[in-house]
C-alpha positions as CSV (number, residue, x, y, z in Angstrom):
1,M,20.6,10.1,-3.3
2,E,18.2,12.1,-5.5
3,E,19.7,14.6,-7.9
4,T,18.6,18.2,-6.9
5,V,17.3,20.2,-9.8
6,R,17.2,24.0,-9.1
7,I,14.6,25.8,-11.2
8,I,15.7,29.3,-12.2
9,G,13.1,31.4,-14.0
10,A,14.4,33.9,-16.5
11,P,11.2,35.7,-17.8
12,M,13.0,37.8,-20.4
13,D,11.4,38.9,-23.7
14,Y,14.0,41.5,-24.7
15,G,15.5,39.2,-27.4
16,A,12.3,38.5,-29.3
17,N,10.1,40.5,-31.6
18,R,6.9,39.3,-30.1
19,R,5.9,39.9,-26.5
20,G,4.7,37.1,-24.3
21,V,7.6,34.7,-23.6
22,D,8.2,36.5,-20.3
23,M,5.2,34.5,-19.1
24,G,6.8,31.2,-20.2
25,P,8.4,30.3,-16.8
26,S,5.0,30.7,-15.0
27,A,3.2,28.7,-17.7
28,I,5.7,25.8,-17.5
29,R,5.4,25.7,-13.7
30,Y,1.6,25.9,-13.9
31,A,1.8,22.9,-16.3
32,G,3.1,20.8,-13.4
33,L,6.9,20.9,-13.9
34,A,7.7,20.1,-10.3
35,D,5.4,17.1,-10.2
36,E,6.9,15.9,-13.5
37,L,10.4,16.1,-12.2
38,E,9.5,14.3,-9.0
39,E,8.0,11.5,-11.1
40,A,11.3,11.4,-12.9
41,G,13.1,10.7,-9.6
42,V,14.8,14.1,-9.0
43,D,14.2,16.6,-6.3
44,P,13.0,20.0,-7.7
45,V,13.8,23.1,-5.8
46,D,12.3,26.3,-7.2
47,G,14.6,29.3,-7.0
48,G,12.0,31.7,-8.3
49,D,12.4,34.2,-11.1
50,L,15.0,36.8,-11.8
51,L,13.4,40.2,-11.5
52,M,13.6,42.4,-14.6
53,P,11.8,45.5,-15.9
54,R,9.2,45.2,-18.6
55,A,10.4,45.8,-22.2
56,E,7.9,48.5,-22.6
57,E,9.7,50.5,-20.0
58,R,13.0,50.4,-21.8
59,D,14.5,51.9,-25.0
60,P,15.6,49.0,-27.3
61,D,18.3,51.2,-28.9
62,A,19.6,52.9,-25.8
63,D,23.0,51.0,-25.8
64,P,23.7,49.7,-29.3
65,P,26.7,47.5,-30.1
66,S,29.8,49.1,-31.7
67,R,28.8,47.5,-35.0
68,G,25.4,46.3,-36.3
69,S,22.1,46.1,-34.5
70,A,21.1,44.3,-31.3
71,K,17.9,45.5,-29.6
72,F,17.8,45.8,-25.8
73,L,21.4,44.8,-25.6
74,R,21.9,46.5,-22.3
75,E,19.0,44.7,-20.7
76,V,20.0,41.4,-22.2
77,E,23.5,41.9,-20.6
78,E,22.0,42.8,-17.2
79,V,19.9,39.6,-17.1
80,C,22.5,37.3,-18.5
81,R,25.1,38.5,-16.0
82,R,22.7,37.7,-13.1
83,L,21.7,34.4,-14.7
84,D,25.3,33.5,-15.2
85,D,25.9,34.0,-11.4
86,E,22.8,31.9,-10.5
87,V,23.8,29.0,-12.7
88,A,27.4,29.0,-11.4
89,A,26.3,29.2,-7.8
90,T,23.8,26.3,-8.4
91,L,26.6,24.1,-9.7
92,A,28.9,25.1,-6.9
93,D,26.2,23.9,-4.5
94,G,26.1,20.5,-6.1
95,A,22.7,21.0,-7.8
96,F,21.6,21.0,-11.4
97,P,20.6,24.4,-13.0
98,L,17.4,24.2,-15.0
99,V,16.7,27.6,-16.6
100,L,13.2,28.4,-17.8
101,G,12.9,31.2,-20.4
102,G,12.0,33.6,-21.6
103,D,13.4,34.0,-25.1
104,H,16.5,32.1,-26.3
105,S,18.9,34.9,-25.5
106,V,18.8,33.6,-21.8
107,A,21.0,30.8,-23.0
108,I,23.9,33.3,-23.2
109,G,23.8,33.5,-19.4
110,S,23.1,29.8,-18.9
111,M,26.1,28.7,-21.0
112,H,28.4,31.3,-19.6
113,G,27.6,30.2,-16.0
114,S,27.8,26.5,-16.8
115,S,31.2,26.8,-18.6
116,R,33.0,28.9,-16.0
117,E,34.6,25.9,-14.4
118,A,34.2,23.3,-17.1
119,D,34.7,22.5,-20.7
120,L,31.2,22.4,-21.9
121,G,29.5,20.6,-24.9
122,V,26.2,21.9,-26.2
123,I,23.2,20.2,-27.8
124,W,20.9,22.7,-29.5
125,F,17.4,21.4,-30.1
126,D,16.0,24.1,-32.3
127,A,14.5,24.9,-35.7
128,H,17.0,27.8,-36.0
129,A,20.8,28.1,-35.9
130,D,20.9,31.2,-33.7
131,L,24.3,32.1,-35.1
132,N,23.7,35.6,-36.2
133,T,25.7,38.5,-34.8
134,P,24.6,42.2,-34.6
135,G,26.4,42.6,-37.9
136,T,24.6,39.8,-39.7
137,S,21.2,39.8,-38.1
138,P,18.3,41.0,-40.4
139,S,16.2,41.8,-37.3
140,G,18.5,42.8,-34.5
141,N,16.7,40.4,-32.2
142,V,19.2,38.8,-29.8
143,H,17.2,35.5,-29.5
144,G,18.7,34.7,-32.9
145,M,22.3,35.3,-31.6
146,P,23.0,33.2,-28.5
147,L,25.4,30.7,-30.0
148,A,27.3,33.5,-31.8
149,A,27.5,35.3,-28.4
150,A,28.8,32.2,-26.6
151,L,31.5,31.7,-29.3
152,G,32.5,35.3,-29.2
153,R,31.7,35.9,-32.9
154,G,31.7,39.3,-34.4
155,V,31.2,42.2,-31.9
156,F,30.4,39.6,-29.2
157,G,34.2,39.1,-29.0
158,E,34.4,42.4,-27.2
159,M,31.8,41.4,-24.6
160,G,33.2,39.3,-21.8
161,W,29.7,38.6,-20.4
162,A,28.7,36.9,-23.6
163,R,31.7,34.8,-24.6
164,A,31.3,31.4,-22.8
165,P,34.8,30.5,-21.4
166,G,34.6,26.8,-21.8
167,I,32.8,26.1,-25.1
168,R,34.5,25.1,-28.4
169,E,32.9,25.1,-31.8
170,D,33.6,21.4,-32.3
171,S,31.7,20.5,-29.1
172,I,28.4,21.9,-30.4
173,A,25.7,19.8,-32.1
174,Y,22.5,21.1,-33.6
175,V,19.6,18.7,-33.8
176,G,16.6,19.4,-36.0
177,L,17.5,22.5,-38.0
178,R,15.0,23.5,-40.6
179,S,15.0,27.3,-40.8
180,I,18.3,29.1,-41.5
181,D,18.9,32.3,-43.4
182,D,21.5,32.3,-46.2
183,R,24.3,33.9,-44.2
184,E,23.8,31.6,-41.2
185,R,23.9,28.6,-43.6
186,E,27.4,29.7,-44.7
187,L,28.5,30.3,-41.1
188,V,27.3,26.8,-40.0
189,Q,29.0,25.1,-43.0
190,E,32.2,27.0,-42.4
191,S,32.3,26.2,-38.7
192,E,33.5,23.2,-36.8
193,M,30.0,22.6,-35.4
194,T,28.0,19.5,-36.2
195,A,24.5,20.1,-37.7
196,F,21.8,17.5,-38.0
197,T,18.8,18.8,-39.9
198,M,15.2,17.5,-40.0
199,S,16.2,15.6,-43.2
200,D,18.8,13.7,-41.1
201,I,16.2,12.8,-38.6
202,D,13.8,11.7,-41.4
203,Q,16.5,9.5,-42.9
204,R,18.2,8.1,-39.9
205,G,15.7,8.3,-37.0
206,M,15.8,10.5,-33.9
207,T,17.7,8.1,-31.6
208,S,20.6,7.6,-34.0
209,V,20.9,11.4,-34.5
210,V,20.8,12.3,-30.8
211,E,23.4,9.6,-30.0
212,D,25.7,11.1,-32.6
213,A,25.0,14.6,-31.1
214,L,25.9,13.3,-27.7
215,A,29.1,11.8,-29.0
216,V,30.1,15.3,-30.3
217,A,29.1,17.2,-27.2
218,T,30.8,14.7,-24.8
219,D,34.1,14.4,-26.7
220,G,36.7,16.0,-24.5
221,T,34.2,17.9,-22.4
222,D,33.3,17.8,-18.7
223,G,29.6,17.9,-19.3
224,V,26.8,18.9,-21.7
225,H,24.4,21.8,-21.8
226,V,21.1,21.0,-23.4
227,S,19.2,24.0,-24.9
228,L,15.6,23.1,-25.8
229,D,13.7,25.7,-27.9
230,L,10.0,24.7,-28.2
231,D,9.9,25.9,-31.8
232,W,11.9,22.8,-32.5
233,L,8.6,20.9,-32.5
234,D,6.0,21.1,-35.2
235,P,3.6,24.0,-34.6
236,K,0.7,21.5,-34.6
237,T,2.2,20.0,-31.5
238,A,3.7,23.1,-29.9
239,P,1.6,26.1,-31.1
240,G,2.7,28.5,-28.3
241,V,6.0,29.8,-29.8
242,G,6.9,33.1,-31.3
243,T,8.7,31.8,-34.4
244,P,6.9,28.6,-35.6
245,V,8.2,26.7,-38.6
246,R,6.3,23.9,-40.3
247,G,7.9,20.5,-40.5
248,G,9.2,20.1,-37.0
249,V,9.6,17.1,-34.8
250,T,6.6,15.2,-33.5
251,Y,5.5,14.7,-29.9
252,R,6.9,11.2,-29.8
253,E,10.2,12.1,-31.6
254,A,10.8,14.9,-29.1
255,H,10.3,12.5,-26.1
256,S,12.6,10.0,-27.8
257,A,15.3,12.6,-28.1
258,L,15.2,13.7,-24.5
259,E,14.9,10.0,-23.3
260,T,18.1,9.3,-25.3
261,V,19.8,12.2,-23.5
262,S,18.5,10.8,-20.2
263,T,19.8,7.3,-20.9
264,R,23.3,8.6,-21.5
265,H,23.1,10.8,-18.4
266,E,22.0,7.9,-16.2
267,R,25.0,5.9,-17.5
268,D,27.7,8.5,-17.5
269,G,26.3,11.6,-15.7
270,V,26.9,13.8,-18.7
271,L,24.2,16.5,-18.2
272,R,25.5,19.6,-16.5
273,S,22.8,22.3,-17.2
274,M,19.7,22.9,-19.3
275,D,17.5,25.7,-20.5
276,V,13.9,25.4,-21.8
277,V,12.9,28.5,-23.8
278,E,10.4,30.3,-26.1
279,V,7.1,29.1,-24.6
280,N,4.7,32.0,-25.3
281,P,1.4,31.5,-23.5
282,I,-0.3,34.3,-25.4
283,L,0.0,32.2,-28.6
284,D,-0.6,28.8,-26.9
285,E,-3.8,26.7,-26.8
286,A,-4.9,25.6,-23.4
287,N,-1.3,25.8,-22.1
288,E,-0.4,22.8,-24.4
289,T,3.1,24.0,-25.3
290,A,4.0,24.7,-21.6
291,T,2.7,21.2,-20.7
292,L,4.8,19.7,-23.4
293,A,7.8,21.7,-22.1
294,A,7.3,20.2,-18.6
295,E,7.0,16.7,-20.0
296,L,10.0,16.9,-22.2
297,T,12.1,18.3,-19.3
298,A,11.1,15.3,-17.2
299,S,12.1,13.0,-20.0
300,A,15.5,14.5,-19.9
301,F,15.8,13.5,-16.3
302,G,14.6,9.9,-16.7
303,K,10.8,9.9,-16.9
304,R,9.5,7.4,-19.5
305,I,6.2,7.3,-21.3
306,L,6.4,3.5,-21.7
């Protein structure tokens, strides 16, 4: 029986400091996501997009946290609560939730919904640690905070919608970090999370690193959430992102990583949910980044280049 993958669009750009990622879900669909998934051997069902007002219609400081700064926090909460319900309902129906962002703050809702009824491991494919809180963030942009939110760090500990019920620090693995501010570096080093940087990939190879990340995320958990931020890739390969950082993974390394996840999923059924975020068509070139997002998603479900 084919696995059913339900596509959930979350066109949110409240968490970023550059407009445009709200068009990411449409761009990824236009790039042929459904066809790519069918070629991977799964049955894609498009659940459409969550409706949300434009950021320009809202006041980013209307509902600030009790400490620190977090722009559009009220709007992020509204969207993540609805996304949480969509992801949980999809899992209850026996389908796989595939969330298309939007900025990376949508992962707060993805992880919360996926971990309602399960102990959840997380693999974070990203250039950034996303571990700031409103109290530590230099920008107040929530797309730099989703893992801190899921872990209930800082003021997020007061927000039941943010703290993911089934995620532990020691079940989180970063893959490909290369841009971390000083405070985040300390937080990662002091945590129980496992962090693989681009240097680890250079020294050991992508397959070995991802296999180790999977070992972390599957140890004592019921499944794995994969969060794929397209700024994980080098900007020459994925130009359409809001926070590009030189020195990222190559096209082939990225496919190898997701193919490694797929191989483990085919063997043990470890994947539980996934989000694909931070595609910004305004900054893209001929929809190249969205096309890559569709291809990489298909690789996670078993499509092979060779």
